[in-house]
ZATOR-882323 format. One record per atom (N, C-alpha, C, O): z, x, y. Coordinates in steps of 0.05 Angstrom, whole numbers, padded with zeros to 5 digits, always signed. Example, Ala and Ser with C-alpha at 12.3 -4.5 7.8 and 13.67 -1.06 7.14 Angstrom:
REM ZATOR-882323
+00156+00264-00114 +00156+00246-00090 +00156+00264-00066 +00169+00285-00066 +00142+00257-00045 +00143+00273-00021 +00157+00258+00001 +00161+00268+00023 
This chain:
REM ZATOR-882323
+00694-00074-00485 +00693-00101-00473 +00664-00109-00467 +00649-00093-00456 +00657-00133-00474 +00630-00143-00469 +00627-00149-00439 +00643-00162-00427 +00605-00139-00428 +00599-00143-00400 +00592-00172-00396 +00573-00182-00408 +00606-00187-00378 +00600-00215-00373 +00573-00218-00359 +00564-00201-00344 +00560-00240-00365 +00535-00247-00352 +00539-00250-00322 +00558-00264-00314 +00523-00238-00305 +00526-00241-00277 +00515-00267-00266 +00526-00279-00248 +00492-00275-00278 +00482-00301-00270 +00498-00323-00284 +00507-00320-00306 +00502-00346-00270 +00516-00368-00284 +00501-00377-00308 +00477-00373-00310 +00514-00390-00326 +00501-00401-00350 +00481-00422-00341 +00484-00435-00321 +00460-00425-00358 +00438-00442-00350 +00446-00471-00345 +00434-00484-00328 +00466-00481-00359 +00475-00509-00355 +00492-00512-00330 +00502-00534-00324 +00497-00490-00316 +00514-00491-00293 +00498-00488-00267 +00509-00490-00245 +00472-00485-00269 +00457-00480-00244 +00428-00491-00246 +00416-00493-00267 +00418-00496-00222 +00389-00502-00220 +00375-00477-00208 +00388-00456-00204 +00350-00480-00203 +00335-00457-00193 +00345-00447-00166 +00345-00423-00160 +00353-00466-00149 +00364-00458-00122 +00389-00441-00126 +00392-00421-00112 +00406-00448-00143 +00430-00433-00148 +00424-00406-00160 +00437-00386-00153 +00404-00405-00178 +00396-00379-00189 +00385-00360-00168 +00391-00336-00168 +00370-00371-00149 +00360-00355-00127 +00382-00344-00110 +00382-00321-00102 +00402-00361-00103 +00424-00353-00086 +00440-00331-00100 +00448-00311-00087 +00445-00334-00126 +00461-00315-00140 +00446-00288-00142 +00458-00267-00138 +00420-00289-00148 +00404-00264-00150 +00402-00250-00123 +00405-00225-00122 +00398-00265-00102 +00397-00253-00075 +00422-00239-00068 +00422-00217-00056 +00445-00250-00074 +00470-00238-00069 +00473-00212-00084 +00484-00192-00073 +00464-00211-00108 +00466-00186-00124 +00447-00165-00113 +00454-00141-00113 +00424-00173-00103 +00405-00154-00092 +00414-00142-00066 +00405-00121-00058 +00432-00156-00052 +00443-00144-00028 +00456-00117-00033 +00458-00101-00015 +00466-00113-00057 +00479-00088-00064 +00460-00064-00063 +00469-00041-00062 +00434-00069-00062 +00414-00048-00060 +00411-00039-00031 +00396-00021-00025 +00426-00052-00013 +00424-00046+00015 +00403-00062+00030 +00396-00056+00053 +00394-00084+00017 +00374-00101+00029 +00387-00120+00049 +00409-00129+00045 +00372-00127+00071 +00380-00148+00088 +00378-00174+00073 +00363-00176+00054 +00393-00194+00082 +00395-00219+00066 +00367-00232+00064 +00361-00243+00042 +00351-00232+00085 +00325-00244+00083 +00307-00230+00063 +00292-00243+00048 +00308-00203+00062 +00292-00188+00043 +00302-00193+00015 +00286-00195-00004 +00328-00194+00011 +00339-00200-00015 +00331-00227-00025 +00324-00231-00049 +00331-00247-00008 +00322-00274-00015 +00292-00274-00022 +00284-00287-00041 +00276-00259-00007 +00248-00257-00012 +00243-00245-00039 +00226-00255-00055 +00256-00223-00045 +00252-00210-00071 +00261-00228-00094 +00247-00230-00114 +00284-00241-00091 +00293-00259-00112 +00273-00282-00117 +00267-00289-00140 +00261-00292-00095 +00242-00314-00098 +00216-00304-00112 +00206-00317-00129 +00207-00280-00104 +00183-00269-00117 +00188-00265-00147 +00170-00270-00163 +00211-00255-00154 +00217-00250-00182 +00220-00276-00198 +00212-00278-00221 +00232-00297-00185 +00234-00322-00200 +00207-00336-00203 +00201-00348-00223 +00190-00334-00182 +00163-00345-00185 +00148-00332-00208 +00134-00345-00223 +00152-00305-00209 +00139-00290-00231 +00150-00298-00258 +00136-00302-00277 +00176-00301-00259 +00190-00308-00284 +00180-00335-00294 +00176-00338-00318 +00178-00354-00277 +00171-00382-00284 +00141-00388-00282 +00132-00410-00288 +00126-00368-00273 +00097-00371-00270 +00091-00395-00251 +00075-00412-00257 +00104-00394-00228 +00101-00415-00209 +00090-00404-00183 +00094-00380-00177 +00075-00420-00168 +00067-00413-00141 +00090-00417-00122 +00109-00431-00129 +00089-00405-00098 +00111-00410-00079 +00115-00440-00074 +00138-00449-00072 +00093-00455-00071 +00096-00483-00066 +00108-00498-00090 +00125-00516-00086 +00101-00490-00114 +00113-00503-00138 +00143-00498-00139 +00158-00517-00145 +00151-00474-00132 +00180-00468-00133 +00195-00483-00112 +00217-00494-00117 +00184-00485-00088 +00198-00500-00067 +00201-00529-00074 +00221-00542-00068 +00181-00540-00088 +00182-00568-00096 +00200-00574-00120 +00206-00597-00126 +00209-00552-00133 +00224-00557-00158 +00250-00541-00158 +00260-00534-00180 +00261-00535-00135 +00286-00519-00134 +00310-00532-00147 +00328-00518-00155 +00309-00558-00150 +00332-00572-00162 +00328-00575-00193 +00346-00585-00206 +00306-00564-00203 +00302-00565-00232 +00322-00546-00246 +00327-00525-00235 +00332-00554-00269 +00352-00536-00282 +00339-00511-00293 +00316-00511-00301 +00355-00490-00295 +00347-00466-00308 +00353-00469-00338 +00376-00474-00345 +00333-00465-00355 +00339-00465-00383 +00351-00439-00392 +00351-00420-00376 +00361-00437-00416 +00372-00412-00425 +00351-00390-00426 +00357-00367-00419 +00327-00398-00434 +00305-00378-00435 +00298-00369-00406 +00293-00345-00402 +00297-00388-00387 +00291-00381-00360 +00312-00360-00350 +00305-00340-00338 +00337-00366-00355 +00359-00350-00345 +00357-00322-00357 +00361-00302-00343 +00351-00320-00382 +00349-00294-00395 +00327-00277-00384 +00330-00253-00378 +00303-00290-00380 +00281-00275-00369 +00287-00266-00340 +00280-00243-00332 +00298-00284-00325 +00304-00278-00297 +00325-00255-00295 +00323-00237-00278 +00345-00257-00312 +00365-00236-00313 +00353-00209-00318 +00360-00189-00306 +00333-00207-00336 +00320-00182-00343 +00306-00171-00318 +00307-00147-00313 +00292-00189-00303 +00278-00180-00280 +00297-00170-00258 +00292-00150-00245 +00319-00185-00254 +00338-00177-00233 +00351-00150-00241 +00355-00133-00223 +00356-00146-00265 +00368-00120-00274 +00349-00097-00270 +00357-00075-00263 +00323-00102-00276 +00303-00081-00271 +00303-00074-00241 +00301-00051-00234 +00304-00094-00224 +00305-00089-00195 +00330-00074-00187 +00329-00056-00170 +00353-00082-00199 +00378-00068-00192 +00378-00039-00202 +00394-00023-00192 +00361-00033-00220 +00358-00005-00229 +00338+00010-00211 +00328+00031-00218 +00331-00003-00189 +00314+00009-00168 +00284+00010-00176 +00269+00026-00165 +00276-00007-00194 +00247-00009-00200 +00235-00026-00177 +00245-00047-00172 +00214-00016-00165 +00202-00032-00143 +00193-00059-00152 +00184-00062-00175 +00195-00079-00135 +00186-00106-00142 +00157-00106-00149 +00148-00120-00167 +00141-00090-00135 +00112-00089-00141 +00107-00079-00169 +00088-00089-00182 +00123-00061-00180 +00119-00052-00207 +00128-00074-00227 +00115-00077-00248 +00148-00088-00220 +00157-00110-00238 +00136-00132-00239 +00130-00142-00261 +00125-00139-00216 +00105-00160-00215 +00078-00150-00225 +00061-00165-00235 +00073-00124-00222 +00047-00113-00230 +00026-00116-00209 +00003-00108-00213 +00033-00127-00186 +00014-00130-00164 +00028-00133-00138 +00052-00139-00137 +00014-00130-00116 +00025-00133-00089 +00004-00142-00070 -00020-00137-00074 +00012-00156-00049 -00008-00167-00030 -00012-00147-00008 +00006-00135+00003 -00038-00144+00000 -00046-00128+00023 -00069-00141+00036 -00089-00148+00022 -00068-00145+00062 -00089-00159+00077 -00095-00186+00064 -00118-00195+00063 -00074-00199+00055 -00076-00226+00042 -00092-00225+00016 -00102-00246+00008 -00095-00202+00004 -00109-00199-00021 -00090-00188-00042 -00073-00172-00036 -00093-00197-00067 -00076-00187-00088 -00086-00160-00100 -00110-00158-00106 -00069-00141-00102 -00076-00115-00113 -00058-00108-00137 -00034-00109-00135 -00071-00100-00159 -00056-00089-00181 -00042-00063-00172 -00054-00047-00158 -00017-00059-00182 -00002-00036-00174 +00011-00025-00200 +00020-00040-00217 +00012+00001-00202 +00026+00014-00224 +00042+00038-00213 +00040+00044-00190 +00059+00050-00230 +00074+00074-00220 +00056+00097-00213 +00065+00117-00202 +00030+00096-00219 +00011+00117-00212 +00000+00114-00184 -00015+00131-00174 +00007+00092-00170 -00003+00087-00143 +00020+00081-00124 +00041+00072-00132 +00016+00087-00099 +00034+00077-00078 +00031+00046-00076 +00009+00035-00080 +00053+00033-00071 +00052+00004-00065 +00039+00000-00038 +00049+00012-00018 +00018-00016-00036 +00007-00021-00009 +00028-00033+00010 +00044-00050+00002 +00028-00022+00034 +00049-00030+00053 +00037-00044+00078 +00014-00037+00086 +00051-00062+00090 +00040-00076+00113 +00033-00057+00136 +00015-00061+00151 +00048-00034+00138 +00042-00015+00159 +00014-00005+00158 +00001+00000+00178 +00003-00002+00133 -00024+00008+00130 -00045-00012+00138 -00068-00004+00142 -00038-00037+00141 -00057-00056+00151 -00066-00050+00180 -00086-00059+00190 -00050-00033+00194 -00057-00024+00221 -00084-00011+00220 -00100-00013+00239 -00090+00005+00199 -00116+00018+00197 -00139-00002+00195 -00161+00002+00205 -00134-00024+00181 -00155-00044+00177 -00160-00058+00204 -00183-00061+00212 -00139-00066+00218 -00142-00077+00245 -00158-00059+00263 -00176-00067+00277 -00150-00033+00263 -00163-00013+00280 -00192-00010+00273 -00209-00009+00291 -00198-00008+00247 -00226-00004+00239 -00243-00028+00247 -00265-00024+00258 -00234-00052+00243 -00249-00075+00250 -00254-00078+00280 -00274-00088+00289 -00235-00068+00295 -00238-00069+00325 -00260-00051+00335 -00270-00055+00357 -00268-00032+00318 -00289-00013+00326 -00317-00024+00319 -00337-00012+00328 -00318-00045+00304 -00344-00055+00293 -00353-00080+00308 -00341-00101+00305 -00373-00077+00324 -00383-00100+00340 -00398-00120+00323 -00397-00144+00328 -00412-00110+00303 -00429-00127+00286 -00421-00122+00257 -00427-00101+00246 -00408-00141+00245 -00398-00138+00218 -00419-00141+00196 -00414-00138+00173 -00444-00146+00205 -00465-00148+00185 -00480-00122+00182 -00498-00120+00165 -00473-00102+00198 -00486-00076+00196 -00478-00062+00169 -00454-00063+00163 -00496-00051+00154 -00490-00039+00128 -00477-00011+00131 -00490+00009+00128 -00451-00011+00137 -00436+00014+00142 -00431+00028+00116 -00430+00016+00094 -00427+00054+00118 -00418+00071+00095 -00390+00080+00100 -00384+00092+00121 -00372+00074+00082 -00343+00078+00085 -00333+00097+00064 -00340+00095+00040 -00316+00116+00072 -00303+00135+00054 -00273+00131+00056 -00262+00131+00078 -00260+00128+00033 -00230+00125+00033 -00219+00148+00016 -00224+00150-00008 -00205+00166+00029 -00194+00190+00016 -00165+00186+00008 -00149+00177+00024 -00159+00192-00017 -00133+00186-00028 -00130+00156-00032 -00111+00144-00024 -00150+00144-00045 -00153+00115-00046 -00131+00100-00059 -00125+00077-00052 -00117+00112-00079 -00095+00098-00093 -00104+00072-00105 -00122+00072-00123 -00092+00050-00097 -00100+00024-00107 -00128+00015-00097 -00139-00004-00108 -00139+00029-00078 -00164+00021-00065 -00160+00001-00043 -00180-00010-00033 -00135-00003-00035 -00130-00026-00016 -00144-00023+00010 -00154-00043+00021 -00145+00001+00022 -00158+00004+00048 -00188-00001+00045 -00199-00017+00061 -00201+00012+00027 -00230+00009+00023 -00237-00020+00016 -00255-00032+00028 -00222-00032-00002 -00229-00059-00012 -00224-00080+00009 -00238-00100+00011 -00202-00076+00025 -00197-00095+00047 -00220-00095+00067 -00228-00116+00077 -00230-00071+00073 -00252-00070+00092 -00277-00081+00081 -00292-00096+00094 -00283-00075+00056 -00307-00087+00043 -00306-00117+00042 -00326-00131+00044 -00282-00127+00039 -00278-00157+00039 -00286-00168+00066 -00296-00191+00067 -00281-00154+00087 -00287-00163+00114 -00316-00157+00123 -00327-00170+00141 -00328-00137+00110 -00355-00128+00119 -00375-00132+00096 -00377-00115+00078 -00389-00154+00096 -00404-00163+00073 -00428-00145+00065 -00437-00147+00042 -00437-00128+00083 -00459-00110+00075 -00451-00081+00074 -00468-00064+00068 -00426-00075+00078 -00416-00047+00076 -00414-00039+00047 -00410-00056+00029 -00415-00013+00043 -00411-00001+00017 -00391+00022+00020 -00389+00034+00042 -00377+00029-00001 -00357+00049+00002 -00352+00066-00022 -00358+00059-00045 -00339+00089-00017 -00331+00108-00038 -00302+00114-00034 -00293+00120-00012 -00286+00112-00056 -00258+00119-00056 -00254+00143-00073 -00263+00144-00096 -00239+00163-00063 -00234+00188-00077 -00204+00191-00081 -00189+00186-00063 -00197+00201-00104 -00168+00207-00109 -00166+00230-00129 -00184+00234-00145 -00144+00244-00127 -00139+00266-00146 -00128+00256-00173 -00128+00271-00193 -00120+00231-00173 -00108+00219-00197 -00127+00201-00212 -00136+00181-00201 -00133+00208-00237 -00151+00191-00253 -00138+00164-00258 -00151+00144-00259 -00111+00164-00262 -00097+00139-00267 -00099+00121-00243 -00102+00097-00246 -00096+00132-00219 -00098+00116-00195 -00126+00104-00192 -00130+00081-00185 -00146+00120-00199 -00174+00110-00197 -00179+00087-00216 -00194+00069-00209 -00166+00088-00239 -00170+00066-00258 -00158+00040-00246 -00170+00018-00250 -00136+00042-00231 -00125+00019-00218 -00144+00009-00195 -00148-00015-00193 -00155+00028-00180 -00173+00020-00158 -00198+00006-00169 -00207-00014-00158 -00208+00016-00191 -00232+00003-00203 -00225-00025-00213 -00242-00043-00211 -00202-00028-00224 -00193-00054-00234 -00191-00073-00210 -00198-00097-00213 -00180-00064-00188 -00177-00081-00164 -00205-00089-00153 -00209-00112-00146 -00223-00070-00153 -00250-00076-00143 -00263-00098-00160 -00276-00116-00149 -00260-00096-00186 -00272-00116-00204 -00259-00143-00199 -00272-00163-00198 -00232-00143-00197 -00217-00169-00194 -00224-00182-00168 -00224-00207-00166 -00230-00167-00147 -00236-00178-00121 -00266-00184-00117 -00275-00192-00096 -00282-00178-00138 -00311-00183-00137 -00325-00164-00119 -00346-00171-00107 -00315-00139-00117 -00327-00119-00099 -00337-00095-00113 -00345-00075-00101 -00338-00096-00140 -00346-00073-00155 -00375-00064-00150 -00381-00041-00154 -00391-00083-00141 -00419-00076-00136 -00423-00060-00110 -00444-00048-00105 -00402-00060-00093 -00404-00046-00067 -00384-00023-00065 -00384-00009-00044 -00367-00020-00085 -00347+00001-00084 -00350+00020-00108 -00353+00010-00131 -00350+00045-00103 -00350+00064-00125 -00326+00084-00121 -00317+00087-00099 -00318+00096-00142 -00294+00113-00141 -00300+00139-00156 -00315+00139-00176 -00288+00161-00147 -00293+00187-00159 -00268+00204-00158 -00252+00202-00139 -00264+00220-00178 -00242+00239-00179 -00250+00263-00162 -00271+00274-00165 -00231+00271-00145 -00238+00294-00128 -00215+00303-00111 -00194+00290-00109 -00219+00326-00098 -00200+00338-00079 -00210+00334-00051 -00226+00350-00041 -00201+00312-00039 -00212+00303-00013 -00242+00302-00014 -00253+00287-00030 -00256+00317+00004 -00286+00314+00005 -00300+00336-00010 -00325+00338-00008 -00286+00352-00026 -00299+00374-00041 -00323+00364-00057 -00320+00345-00073 -00346+00376-00053 -00370+00369-00068 -00387+00347-00056 -00409+00342-00065 -00376+00334-00035 -00392+00312-00023 -00413+00324-00004 -00408+00344+00010 -00436+00311-00003 -00457+00320+00016 -00466+00297+00034 -00479+00302+00054 -00459+00272+00027 -00468+00250+00043 -00450+00246+00067 -00428+00257+00069 -00459+00230+00086 -00444+00225+00111 -00436+00196+00111 -00448+00179+00098 -00416+00190+00128 -00403+00163+00129 -00399+00155+00157 -00395+00171+00175 -00400+00128+00161 -00395+00117+00188 -00366+00114+00193 -00357+00116+00216 -00350+00109+00172 -00321+00107+00175 -00308+00123+00153 -00316+00121+00130 -00287+00138+00160 -00270+00151+00140 -00242+00142+00145 -00232+00143+00167 -00229+00132+00124 -00201+00123+00126 -00185+00141+00107 -00194+00149+00086 -00160+00146+00115 -00143+00162+00098 -00114+00156+00104 -00105+00156+00127 -00099+00151+00083 -00070+00150+00085 -00059+00173+00068 -00052+00169+00045 -00058+00197+00080 -00051+00221+00065 -00021+00223+00060 -00005+00209+00073 -00013+00241+00043 +00016+00247+00041 +00026+00258+00068 +00015+00277+00078 +00047+00246+00078 +00057+00256+00104 +00088+00258+00106 +00099+00262+00128 +00101+00255+00084 +00130+00258+00084 +00137+00288+00081 +00128+00301+00063 +00152+00300+00100 +00160+00328+00097 +00175+00332+00070 +00191+00315+00062 +00168+00353+00056 +00179+00358+00030 +00209+00354+00028 +00219+00342+00010 +00223+00365+00048 +00252+00364+00048 +00264+00336+00052 +00288+00333+00048 +00248+00317+00060 +00258+00290+00066 +00253+00271+00043 +00264+00248+00043 +00238+00279+00023 +00231+00260+00001 +00256+00251-00014 +00258+00227-00020 +00274+00270-00020 +00298+00262-00035 +00315+00242-00020 +00331+00228-00033 +00312+00241+00006 +00328+00222+00022 +00316+00195+00026 +00328+00177+00038 +00292+00191+00015 +00279+00165+00017 +00293+00145-00001 +00310+00152-00017 +00287+00119+00003 +00298+00099-00016 +00291+00107-00044 +00270+00118-00050 +00310+00102-00062 +00306+00110-00090 +00281+00098-00102 +00268+00111-00119 +00274+00074-00093 +00250+00061-00103 +00225+00078-00098 +00206+00078-00114 +00225+00093-00076 +00203+00110-00068 +00206+00138-00080 +00188+00148-00093 +00229+00150-00075 +00234+00178-00083 +00232+00182-00113 +00222+00202-00122 +00241+00162-00128 +00241+00165-00157 +00219+00150-00172 +00214+00156-00195 +00207+00131-00159 +00188+00114-00173 +00159+00116-00164 +00141+00107-00179 +00154+00127-00141 +00126+00129-00132 +00116+00158-00134 +00132+00177-00133 +00090+00161-00137 +00079+00188-00143 +00083+00207-00120 +00074+00202-00097 +00096+00230-00125 +00100+00250-00104 +00074+00261-00093 +00073+00270-00071 +00053+00261-00110 +00027+00270-00101 +00018+00255-00076 +00004+00266-00059 +00026+00230-00074 +00018+00213-00052 +00038+00213-00029 +00034+00200-00009 +00060+00228-00032 +00082+00228-00012 +00085+00255+00002 +00089+00256+00026 +00083+00277-00013 +00091+00303-00003 +00071+00315+00015 +00049+00323+00007 +00078+00316+00041 +00060+00327+00062 +00065+00356+00069 +00055+00365+00090 +00081+00370+00053 +00087+00398+00060 +00112+00400+00078 +00124+00380+00084 +00119+00424+00086 +00144+00429+00101 +00147+00411+00126 +00169+00402+00131 +00125+00407+00141 +00127+00390+00165 +00113+00364+00163 +00112+00348+00182 +00103+00358+00139 +00089+00332+00134 +00060+00332+00143 +00047+00312+00140 +00050+00354+00154 +00024+00354+00166 +00003+00371+00151 -00019+00374+00161 +00010+00381+00128 -00009+00398+00113 -00036+00384+00108 -00057+00396+00112 -00035+00359+00100 -00059+00344+00093 -00077+00341+00117 -00102+00343+00115 -00066+00336+00140 -00082+00331+00164 -00097+00357+00172 -00120+00356+00181 -00083+00380+00169 -00096+00405+00176 -00119+00411+00157 -00140+00422+00165 -00116+00403+00132 -00138+00407+00113 -00160+00387+00117 -00184+00394+00114 -00153+00363+00125 -00173+00342+00127 -00190+00343+00153 -00213+00335+00153 -00178+00352+00175 -00192+00350+00201 -00220+00362+00200 -00239+00348+00209 -00225+00387+00191 -00252+00397+00190 -00270+00382+00170 -00294+00381+00173 -00257+00371+00149 -00273+00356+00129 -00283+00330+00141 -00305+00321+00136 -00266+00317+00158 -00275+00293+00172 -00300+00299+00188 -00320+00284+00187 -00299+00321+00203 -00322+00327+00221 -00347+00332+00204 -00369+00324+00212 -00344+00345+00181 -00367+00352+00165 -00379+00327+00152 -00404+00326+00148 -00363+00307+00146 -00373+00284+00130 -00378+00259+00148 -00389+00240+00137 -00371+00260+00173 -00376+00237+00190 -00405+00238+00201 -00415+00260+00208 -00418+00215+00201 -00444+00214+00215 -00439+00215+00245 -00417+00208+00254 -00458+00225+00261 -00455+00225+00290 -00447+00197+00300 -00460+00177+00293 -00426+00196+00316 -00417+00171+00326 -00397+00157+00307 -00387+00136+00314 -00392+00169+00284 -00374+00157+00265 -00345+00161+00272 -00338+00177+00289 -00327+00147+00258 -00299+00147+00265 -00282+00154+00240 -00288+00146+00218 -00261+00169+00245 -00240+00174+00225 -00215+00160+00234 -00207+00162+00257 -00202+00147+00215 -00177+00133+00220 -00156+00143+00200 -00161+00141+00175 -00134+00153+00209 -00113+00163+00191 -00087+00150+00197 -00080+00144+00220 -00071+00146+00175 -00044+00136+00179 -00026+00159+00186 -00030+00181+00178 -00006+00153+00203 +00013+00173+00213 +00041+00165+00207 +00048+00142+00207 +00058+00185+00201 +00086+00180+00197 +00100+00179+00224 +00088+00184+00245 +00126+00173+00224 +00141+00170+00249 +00140+00195+00266 +00148+00217+00257 +00130+00192+00290 +00129+00214+00310 +00107+00234+00305 +00106+00254+00320 +00090+00230+00286 +00069+00250+00279 +00043+00246+00295 +00027+00264+00295 +00039+00223+00307 +00013+00217+00319 +00003+00238+00339 -00020+00245+00338 +00020+00248+00357 +00010+00268+00377 +00000+00293+00363 -00021+00304+00370 +00015+00303+00343 +00007+00327+00329 -00019+00323+00313 -00036+00341+00312 -00022+00299+00301 -00046+00293+00286 -00070+00292+00305 -00091+00303+00299 -00067+00279+00328 -00089+00277+00347 -00098+00305+00356 -00121+00311+00359 -00078+00322+00361 -00084+00350+00369 -00099+00365+00347 -00117+00380+00353 -00091+00361+00322 -00104+00374+00300 -00133+00365+00297 -00151+00381+00292 -00138+00339+00300 -00165+00329+00299 -00182+00340+00322 -00206+00346+00318 -00171+00342+00346 -00185+00353+00369 -00193+00382+00364 -00215+00390+00371 -00174+00397+00353 -00180+00425+00347 -00203+00428+00328 -00218+00448+00329 -00207+00409+00310 -00229+00410+00291 -00256+00400+00303 -00276+00400+00289 -00255+00393+00328 -00280+00385+00341 -00285+00355+00343 -00307+00346+00350 -00265+00339+00335 -00267+00310+00338 -00255+00301+00364 -00239+00315+00376 -00262+00277+00373 -00251+00266+00398 -00231+00244+00392 -00239+00222+00384 -00205+00250+00395 -00185+00228+00392 -00190+00206+00412 -00192+00212+00436 -00192+00182+00403 -00198+00160+00422 -00177+00138+00423 -00180+00119+00438 -00156+00141+00407 -00136+00121+00408 -00115+00123+00386 -00119+00136+00366 -00093+00109+00391 -00072+00106+00371 -00064+00077+00369 -00065+00063+00390 -00058+00068+00346 -00050+00040+00343 -00022+00038+00331 -00015+00054+00313 -00007+00019+00340 +00020+00015+00331 +00021-00006+00309 +00005-00025+00308 +00041-00003+00291 +00045-00024+00271 +00062-00046+00283 +00068-00046+00306 +00069-00065+00266 +00084-00089+00277 +00112-00081+00287 +00124-00096+00302 +00122-00058+00278 +00148-00048+00287 +00146-00032+00313 +00166-00022+00322 +00122-00030+00324 +00118-00015+00349 +00116+00015+00345 +00117+00030+00365 +00113+00025+00320 +00111+00054+00315 +00081+00062+00314 +00065+00047+00303 +00075+00084+00326 +00047+00094+00325 +00040+00101+00296 +00051+00120+00285 +00022+00085+00285 +00017+00086+00256 -00011+00095+00250 -00016+00105+00228 -00030+00093+00268 -00058+00099+00263 -00069+00116+00285 -00065+00110+00309 -00082+00138+00278 -00096+00155+00298 -00126+00153+00293 -00135+00155+00270 -00141+00148+00314 -00170+00145+00312 -00184+00168+00326 -00177+00175+00349 -00204+00179+00313 -00220+00200+00325 -00249+00194+00320 -00256+00181+00301 -00266+00204+00338 -00295+00199+00337 -00310+00226+00335 -00302+00246+00348 -00331+00225+00320 -00349+00248+00321 -00371+00242+00341 -00387+00224+00338 -00372+00258+00362 -00391+00254+00383 -00419+00260+00373 -00423+00276+00355 -00439+00246+00384 -00466+00251+00376 -00475+00278+00384 -00471+00287+00407 -00488+00292+00366 -00497+00320+00371 -00526+00321+00380 -00536+00343+00385 
């Protein structure tokens, strides 16, 4: 038996109806209605090559047969648990567009907590700071800060050559390639220079919990960027002494934390000789960022 088309025929609907139908289907992924509507709108904008404003102004325009076929393909990809960011090929972070591939984590709003925290530490944004981003992925943390700090320069390091290619592409697209460089490496191994700021969003999901994550994450995002070992804290234990070695006196390290991990991370940083000076919460009220300082010697 031929499977019937789930979207109505093109002569039966306009763009608003297509959005409503797609959002209802995406609810089956376990999405809240607002998130399902948001994803459907993003996919339709991508399908029709429209800006959000263009789509709002033309919701009563009819869907052509070609429009419907393309949109159906995108919705089915999403229903097979492909992340929206992979379908679109990019995602927004700090109001900037970042290219995304299956070789990188999708930038998440929670990680913007590190950017807010870093900027709060900087009294003069014209100072030529040196920034290190460990496990850079798309480069979103480093590049967002360079966007805000016009004289800062930075280095992003990752174990994945494919991820570094994405970061370099993002730096070029954002006009920051002259102030950002990227290198293949294992955290700070081989580095001898010092930095005023070190940022890191390390793997922090306990190994045993990865299979229980949303399928979009567990099956589609790189485990290298997810797996934090049995308790999720392996990377922090490895990184804490490296932070101290590579920070300039008075410099700061800012790390992202998983749910409930901030106290243990702060203790680990203190054991390595750094001074924990604060924790910052994300928009959901969860402690998401731990800040430590290297005291002047």
